[in-house]
N, C-alpha and C positions, 0 to 999 in steps of 0.2 A: 518584447515582451514582458509579460505579468508574471506575479510572483502565486506562487500557490503554497497549500497546507495539504497533505495527505495523511490519511490516519488511514489504517486499515487493519485487518485482523486476520491472521495465518489459521487456518482450520490446527487444532494438534493432532490431527494425524502424522503432519510434517515432523519427521523426525529433527530434533532441535539441532543436530548438526547440520538440516539441510533449510532453515528456516532463513539464514544465509544467504542461501542458493536462491531464494525465492526473493530476498531483499534485492542481490544482486539484478535480477532478472528485472525487477520494476525498475530501478536506477538505470540499467542499459536500455529498458523503452525511452524511458524518458531523454537519454544524452542520445540515444537513436532517432530521436524527430528534432534534433536542435535544437534542446531543453538544456538546464544547467540544473541540478544538484547541488543545493548549499547544504542541506544539513540530515542527517539520519539518526534518529534515537529511536534505538529497538526502548521499548519499555519492557519485553520479557511477559511471562505468561501469566495472565492474570482472570480470576473469574468472570464469567459473563452477568449479565443484570439478568438477564432471561436466555433459554434455550435458544442457540441458533442451529435449524438441523441434529437438532437433538448433540449437540456439545454444550458443554456448560462450561466453557473454559478455550482461550486461545489467545494467541502470538498480535501483542500489540506492536504496532512500530507508526512513529511518526515520520514523514520526512516534508521538508521542505525545498518548495524547487521555482525553477522559473522557465517559462516556457512560452509559444503562443496560445490562443483560445485553442486552435484545432486540433493544436499536438494534446491538447490538457483530454479534450473529449474523445481522440483516439483513447486515453489512457483510462478512462471512465468506462467505456465501451468492453477493454483488454480483461480489466478487473471484473468485470461485471461475464465474462464468459471462462474465468477460471477459474477450478474445481481448489484450490489449493486457497484461495482469500474466500474467508464467510461475509466480511462487511466490507467496503469501503466509505471514504466520506474527501470531498476534495471540496476544495474552501478557498474562493480568491481572495489574496490578501489586500488591502489596501493603506 
């Protein structure tokens, strides 16, 4: 298993109470594919550097996890399709 770092921005249209549900859904996706979430750090609502889909702010979340490379690719595909996630970045840690 490899170590990864995931940073994603949740749409401001998602209510503050529902942000935790989105984070849980991402974590369950990782663990459901045999991965292990080691750290979740919500950064809160921040202003974006440039507008994304007409939004000027979003909820940032940092997640560190361990998984197989195929599971990380599946996670990226799932986040690309999600309407709740504006942007994401998965980085392999060495």
